[in-house]
Residue, then its C-alpha position, 0 to 999 in steps of 0.5 A: x494506389x489503387x486500381x478499380x479493385x474496390x468496384x470492379x465486376x469480378x469474372x472469376x479467375x480467367x486465362x488469357x493466352x496471347x501470342x505472336x507471329x511477327x518475327x523479331x530478335x529476342x534476348x531469350x532466343x532459345x526454343x519456344x516457351x510458354x511463361x505464366x504471369x498472375x494478376x488480379x482481374x480488375x477491369x482497369x488492368x485488362x486493356x493494358x495487360x492485352x497491349x503489353x503482352x502482345x507487344x512483348x510477344x512480338x518482340x520475343x517472338x519464342x515466348x508466349x505469355x500465358x496471363x491468369x487473372x483471379x480476384x483481389x479478395x482471393x488472391x492472397x490465397x492462391x499464392x499460399x496454395x501455390x507455395x504448398x504444391x510448389x506451382x508458383x507462377x513464372x511472374x506476378x503483378x501483385x500487391x507488395x504486402x503480398x509479396x513479402x512473405x515470398x521475399x522472406x522465404x526465398x520464393x522470389x528472385x532478387x531483381x537481377x542487375x541485368x534489369x536495374x541495379x540497387x542504385x539505379x532503382x534508388x535514383x529512378x524511383x520514388x522512395x515510398x513505392x521502392x521501399x515496399x520492394x526491399x526485404x533485408x537490403x535487396x529488392x524483389x520487385x519493380x514497382x509499378x505504381x505510386x498507391x495513392x488512396x488517402x492523401x492530402x490531395x482530395x477529389x471533389x465535385x467543383x460544381x457543388x463547392x462553387x455552387x456554395x461559393x466555398x471552393x479551393x484553396x481552403x487556407x486553414x483547417x477551419x475554412x476546410x471544415x466550413x467548406x465541407x459542411x456548406x456541401x453537406x446535404x440533408x433530407x427534410x428529417x435532418x438526416x445526411x444524404x451527401x457527405x462533405x467527405x466521407x469518414x465512414x463507412x469508406x473503403x480507406x478510412x484506416x488510411x485516413x486515420x494514417x494520415x492524421x497519426x503522421x500528421x500528429x507525429x505518429x507512427x504506425x509500426x515501431x522502427x523494427x516493424x515488429x510491433x504497431x505503434x498507433x496507440x499513442x497520444x498521436x493516435x489519440x489525436x488522429x481519432x478524436x479528430x476523425x470522431x470530431x469531423x463525423x459527430x461535431x462537425x457533421x460533414x458525414x453520417x455512417x449511413x451515408x453511401x455504401x463505402x465505395x470508391x465511386x461514391x462520389x460519381x454516385x452523388x453520396x458524397x462532395x469529396x472523397x479520397x483517392x488517387x487518379x485511378x478514382x477518376x478513371x472509374x467515375x470517368x467509366x461509370x458516371x460519365x456525366x459527373x467526370x468533367x465537375x470533378x477536380x482535386x485540392x489540397x487539404x490544409x494540415x490539422x490544428x496541432x500538426x507537428x509536420x510541415x508537409x502532410x505525409x501518407x501511406x503508400x499502402x497496397x501498391x503494385x509491383x511486378x515479380x519474378x518467381x526462382x521456381x521458374x524454369x524459364x528465369x531468363x524469359x521471365x526476366x526479359x518480361x520483367x525487363x520489358x513491363x519496366x521500361x519507362x513507356x510501358x509504366x506509362x502505358x500501364x499507368x495511364x490505362x489502369x488509372x494510376x500514378x507511375x512509381x517511376x519519377x520521370x514517368x509520373x512527371x512526363x509531358x506525355x503521361x500528364x497529358x494523358x492523365x491531367x489529374x495526375x499533375x495535382x499530385x506531383x508536389x505531394x509524392x515524396x511526402x508517401x511513407x511505405x507501409x511494406x509488412x502488416x500481416x494478413x492485410x484483411x485482418x489489419x484492415x477490418x481491425x482498423x476500420x472497426x477501431x473507428x467504426x465504434x468510436x463513431x457510433x459511440x460504442x467505445x472511447x477513443x483510448x478503448x478502441x486503441x488500446x483493442x485494436x493495437x492488442x489485436x493488431x500485434x496479436x496478429x502481427x506476432x503470429x504471422x511473423x512467427x509464420x514469417x520466420x519459419x518460411x525463411 
């Protein structure tokens, strides 16, 4: 899952202080306190943040919430600086991959039983996003959403596919590829100007690789989570498949589009990768295209060893309380409030995300507010958590470079896999040492 962070207008660090004068009873009914909450300044998060904080302050009039927002790209650095200076916020809404080092160091508080017990969390949330909140058998955060970036359910422009008489469902992989070829558009020079499905460049091409890797029975990490393990027979098949789609089936070209999540709205691709958040983005940025979009299920590739396609739940979001908070009771009140089913639904509906709580994702109210989410319900339990991969940006860059070098004929599949895995393991080893030192 992903918010509109790939294509938002970043407004820099902003502080929003919301107060409420309406009287009401609160669990933390002591003297007036101010909580600091950190979050990303993505445009699709702004409205739910404002509404939820106002509602919280109405319920707890003795608590003021100061919301500080930062760009996605600089958030990890902000956390590192706070760790060195001892100036963590009281609570944050952040990516699970950012939170792991602070689970290990003890900076984050375990989810208190007054908010939710471990058994309640396991019963009420999808396994994938919940697993990302655990460390050494304890839960340190409440999952806010189900990360949906590259999965077997893909958004497509139904008008384009209908014009070419290749609308889903596609029974076989060859049917699927034929449909993508039919909707791929070329100019008078034979150059692709609209991809059937964007493979590279693309913001999620490494997650497409991960999905194909798992289709063939492979895994990103070893069981201990200490080494990458994608340089395998399954990895060879997955990367070969991506290369085939690009250079043999010709359903995409590296020169098409800008690698943005909104390329389907811009007309650079007929089908894409992304969850309901992508539809939300297109609705805001390209409203004339939005009515033509729908979701379809992608068939399993040839030679797949699974019956149902697994996919990564990576880059999901969660709510976390820092132990250094001088107002822990109030921070826990806010955590409890944000994770109430009605509030999770409000956040998800307005952010364009799928809730991590099972009952909310399957509720009539949520599905009415976000009908595109219904297409995802059959596959959500196939999500596989990828909890800690070292430095997120380096992890993504290495894999994206691996895919790109193969597609551009700069390296063979086996060379690219070996090089990427070596680089990833060097990075992960160094980061795990730092993680251990912080415990």
